[in-house]
N, C-alpha and C positions, 0 to 999 in steps of 0.2 A: 505497496498498499505504500502512497506517496504520501511525503513529512508538509504540511502544510508549513508554507513556511509566511511567517508576522510583515504585513502588509507595513511595509518601510512611512515615517511621518519625515516628510521637510522638514529642517533644522532654521528656525527664523532666527537671529543674531540683533540684534539693537544697535544700531552706531550710534547712534545720540549721546551719549555720557562717556565714550572715545572720543565724538566730536569735541565738546566742551570740554574735554582733558585738551585734549592738542592742540586748539587755543588759548585757552591757558597757558600750556608751555610755553604758548607765541608770542603771547602780548607779557610775559614777566621778563624771555630775553630779548627780547626788542625794548622795555626798560631797563634794563638792567646794563642796556652797553653798554659801553665808552667809549666813543667816539673819537677819532684820531683828528688831535686837534690839524686845520691848514701849520702848512711851513711861512715864516716871517719873507722870505722872499721862494721863487719856483725854483724845484731843484731838483731834476732828472736822472735818476739815481742808476749805477752801471749796471746791467743782467747778472747773474749766475746761476746755481741750478739747485745752490745749499735750500733746507727745506728748516733749518732750527730757525727758532722763533727767537726774540727779544721775549725775554722776562718784562713784565709786566710792573713789578712795583719797585721801587728805588732806583729808580736806571736815571740817569743826566745823560742829553747830548748834547753833541759838535754839529753842529754847519756848518760845510761847507759849501761858497757857492762861483759859479762858472770862472768871476770877477777876482776868486781871494780870497775875498771877506767870511772872515770865522762869527758866526754865533754859540750864544752855546745858552745850553737850556736846559735849569736847572730841575731834581724832587721835584713833585706836585706838593709834597706834607708844607703847610704855611709856617708851622715855627722855624723844623731845621730850615727853610727859607730864608728867619728869618734872623738865624741863626747864621750860615754863611756870611750872608750878608756884614753882619757885626763883622765877622773876621773877616773879611777882606776886606772892612773901612781902617781895619789897626792894622794890617802890614802898609793898607797906599793912606793913616794916615786922614783916615777922614771919618767925620763922626754924623748918623743920620738917621733925625725924625721922626717918632713912630710914622706919620704921616706918609712917608717914605719909604719906611717898611713894608706895610703896606699895601700900598704900591708899588714893588718891589714881588710879596707872596704870591698879587692876578697880574705882575709880568712872563708872559710866555718866552720870550729870550731874552738872553740879554745878546745889546749887539751896537757895544760902544763901548769906546775905553774907558779909567776910572775915573780919569779928570772931567766926563760928561757927566758921570750916572745920575749924576743930584741933576740936572734939571730935565734929564731924561725922564726919569719920575718922577720931575712934579709937573710935566705934562698932564693934561685927561688918557682915560683911557681909551678915547678914540685917537685923542693928536698918537699916545705913541704903539695904537695900533697900525696905523697910516705910517708911521716914520720905518720909511727906509734909511736906511745910515751910512753916510758914504767907506767907511775907515770898515768894521766890524771893532771886532775884539782883536789888538796888537796880540801879534801871533808872528814871532819874529827872528832872530838868535841874541837882540836888544831888549828887544823890549815886550815876555811871555806869561802879559797878565791872561791870557787861552790858559795855558796852562797853571798861571796862579789861583784861578776856578775852578779847574779840578781836581788841586791838592786841597785848596779850603775847603771841596766839595767833603773829598776822604776824611778830615778832621773834623767833620760833625758830623760824621759816619761814613765810617772807613769800609762794610758792608754797598759801600754804591758800589752803582754798574751803569758803565761806558759804552754808549753804542754813538758809532759815527756817521752818520749822513753827509754825505760827499754829494757833486754831479760830477758827472764822464763828461764833465770838459774843464773843470779843477785841474791845473797847472799842479805838473807834479812835485816841484820843488817847493810849493805850499803843505801837501802832506805828507812830503818830508821830512816838514819843516812842525810837522804836527808828533809827526810818532818821536821823530829826537827828544821833544822834548818830555808827550810821555813816558818815555825812557829813560830822562835824564832826572825823574820821581818812581825809580821803578814801580812803573804804571802796568806793566807789558800785556794784560786783559783786558781784551774790550772788545765788538762787535760792531762789523764792519757792515750797513744796511745798503744792504743791494734789490731791486725787484727780480720776481720771478721767473728764471728763465726754461723754455720746455726742453724737457733733456731728450736728444736725440740716441 
């Protein structure tokens, strides 16, 4: 006698809850994402096939433009930025007001020599953002203010990391002077920011 097979029923899965969860996660990631701030000047980075990611925390950045100007971006921590400004003031014999210290915590990058920094910090927020430095932070064999920014940052917190973002058109002697200055203070580990190149 033939065996009677039970009738199969279609299984219905309600996807409403899954849709709600996916939109909730999407909203969370959008709201908590940190967007990269635009650079002070347009920089076209060289390409590489490296896939290493930059650390998110405690990262200071040096920007190098096509015409050889340097900008220094300190870490995001406001308290440590104030300590850095105090240390640079001590080194160069400058005293900063509380208003200038607060302005420094909001500055994206430093692109002026120390003798012009007080005037730069006294500008309004809009004027500071629109300001294009004719010289940048000095970095040559006689005036190594850029290296002083890095060294004083490390005095505030030795765990800081450094990334260098140079334009593909930057002249080699400028970059070499930066590398030699970092070598002089025994700071030998840093990241070079590049754009992604497709491996062949």
